[in-house]
C-alpha positions as CSV (number, residue, x, y, z in Angstrom):
1,X,-87.3,-86.7,-135.9
2,X,-84.6,-83.8,-136.8
3,X,-86.2,-80.8,-138.4
4,X,-83.1,-78.4,-138.1
5,X,-81.8,-77.9,-141.6
6,X,-78.3,-78.4,-141.1
7,X,-78.6,-81.8,-139.9
8,X,-81.1,-82.7,-142.6
9,X,-78.4,-81.2,-145.1
10,X,-76.0,-83.4,-143.6
11,X,-78.2,-86.2,-144.0
12,X,-78.6,-85.7,-147.6
13,X,-74.8,-85.6,-148.1
14,X,-74.2,-88.9,-146.3
15,X,-77.8,-90.6,-148.1
16,X,-77.3,-89.1,-151.1
17,X,-81.0,-88.4,-151.5
18,X,-83.1,-85.4,-150.7
19,X,-84.1,-85.6,-147.0
20,X,-86.9,-84.2,-145.6
21,X,-88.1,-84.5,-142.0
22,X,-90.6,-87.0,-143.0
23,X,-88.1,-89.0,-144.6
24,X,-85.3,-88.2,-141.8
25,X,-87.5,-90.0,-139.5
26,X,-88.4,-93.2,-141.6
27,X,-84.9,-93.8,-142.9
28,X,-83.0,-93.4,-139.6
29,X,-84.5,-97.1,-138.4
30,X,-82.9,-98.2,-141.1
31,X,-79.5,-96.5,-141.3
32,X,-76.5,-97.8,-141.7
33,X,-74.5,-99.0,-138.4
34,X,-70.8,-99.4,-138.7
35,X,-70.2,-103.3,-138.1
36,X,-68.1,-102.0,-134.6
37,X,-71.0,-100.5,-133.4
38,X,-73.1,-103.8,-133.6
39,X,-73.0,-106.6,-130.9
40,X,-71.2,-109.6,-132.6
41,X,-72.4,-113.3,-132.0
42,X,-68.8,-114.6,-133.0
43,X,-66.2,-115.4,-130.1
44,X,-63.1,-114.8,-130.3
45,X,-60.9,-117.7,-131.9
46,X,-59.2,-118.8,-128.4
47,X,-62.5,-118.4,-126.2
48,X,-64.7,-120.9,-129.4
49,X,-61.8,-123.3,-129.7
50,X,-60.1,-124.0,-126.5
51,X,-59.9,-122.5,-122.8
52,X,-57.6,-120.1,-121.6
53,X,-54.9,-122.0,-118.8
54,X,-52.9,-120.1,-116.5
55,X,-49.2,-118.9,-117.6
56,X,-46.7,-120.9,-116.0
57,X,-45.8,-118.7,-112.7
58,X,-49.6,-118.3,-111.9
59,X,-50.1,-122.3,-112.3
60,X,-47.2,-122.6,-109.7
61,X,-48.0,-120.2,-107.3
62,X,-51.9,-122.1,-107.4
63,X,-50.0,-125.6,-106.9
64,X,-47.9,-124.0,-103.9
65,X,-51.2,-122.6,-102.2
66,X,-53.5,-126.1,-102.9
67,X,-50.2,-128.0,-101.9
68,X,-49.3,-125.9,-98.7
69,X,-52.9,-125.2,-97.6
70,X,-52.8,-127.4,-94.2
71,X,-49.6,-125.6,-93.6
72,X,-51.0,-122.0,-94.6
73,X,-51.4,-119.3,-91.0
74,X,-54.9,-119.7,-89.8
75,X,-54.6,-116.3,-87.4
76,X,-54.3,-113.3,-88.1
77,X,-51.2,-112.5,-90.5
78,X,-49.6,-109.7,-92.5
79,X,-50.0,-109.7,-96.4
80,X,-48.3,-107.1,-97.4
81,X,-47.1,-103.8,-95.2
82,X,-50.1,-102.8,-94.5
83,X,-52.5,-105.3,-95.2
84,X,-53.2,-107.8,-92.8
85,X,-55.8,-110.9,-92.9
86,X,-58.0,-111.1,-90.3
87,X,-60.0,-113.7,-91.2
88,X,-57.6,-116.7,-92.7
89,X,-60.4,-119.4,-93.8
90,X,-62.6,-116.3,-95.7
91,X,-59.3,-115.1,-97.2
92,X,-58.6,-118.7,-98.6
93,X,-61.9,-119.6,-100.1
94,X,-61.6,-116.1,-101.9
95,X,-58.3,-117.3,-103.4
96,X,-60.3,-120.4,-104.3
97,X,-63.2,-118.8,-106.0
98,X,-60.5,-116.8,-108.0
99,X,-58.6,-119.9,-108.8
100,X,-61.8,-121.2,-109.9
101,X,-63.2,-118.6,-112.1
102,X,-59.8,-118.9,-114.2
103,X,-57.3,-116.9,-116.2
104,X,-60.4,-115.4,-117.7
105,X,-61.7,-114.2,-114.3
106,X,-61.2,-110.7,-113.5
107,X,-58.4,-111.3,-110.9
108,X,-56.9,-113.8,-113.0
109,X,-57.0,-111.9,-116.1
110,X,-55.9,-108.5,-114.4
111,X,-53.1,-110.4,-111.9
112,X,-54.8,-109.9,-108.5
113,X,-54.8,-113.3,-107.7
114,X,-51.0,-114.1,-108.9
115,X,-50.1,-111.1,-106.7
116,X,-51.9,-112.1,-103.8
117,X,-50.4,-115.4,-103.9
118,X,-46.9,-114.1,-104.1
119,X,-47.7,-112.2,-101.2
120,X,-49.2,-115.1,-99.2
121,X,-46.1,-117.3,-100.3
122,X,-43.6,-114.6,-99.0
123,X,-45.6,-113.7,-95.9
124,X,-45.3,-117.5,-94.5
125,X,-41.7,-117.3,-94.5
126,X,-41.8,-113.9,-91.9
127,X,-42.8,-113.6,-88.7
128,X,-45.5,-110.7,-87.8
129,X,-42.8,-108.4,-86.5
130,X,-41.1,-108.1,-89.8
131,X,-44.3,-107.4,-91.6
132,X,-44.9,-104.1,-89.7
């Protein structure tokens, strides 16, 4: 319950009626809260109507990954200089999880999945010596 006279004066200015410590406490429960501070149960139109889809370049990378899965490295390999994949099966399962999360998943939304798939495609064309 506010008791500072300056705060009570500000509340009186905002509410347009006399404010005392007792009315300030009672009125604060039903005070106006701007709509941007309130949670909304209304979904954005895209989420409510249709699911998100992959952009063309990411969809092509996903298709490449799924098509060439049996030809990808199974041993230690360099994804990009300084980034080595030690457990290829685990890395591929992680990419599958990112794909399953869809374009609204964290790695789909922020480009991590597309980046890793691009690097994977490049890495399959080079030997380990060229990655160092």
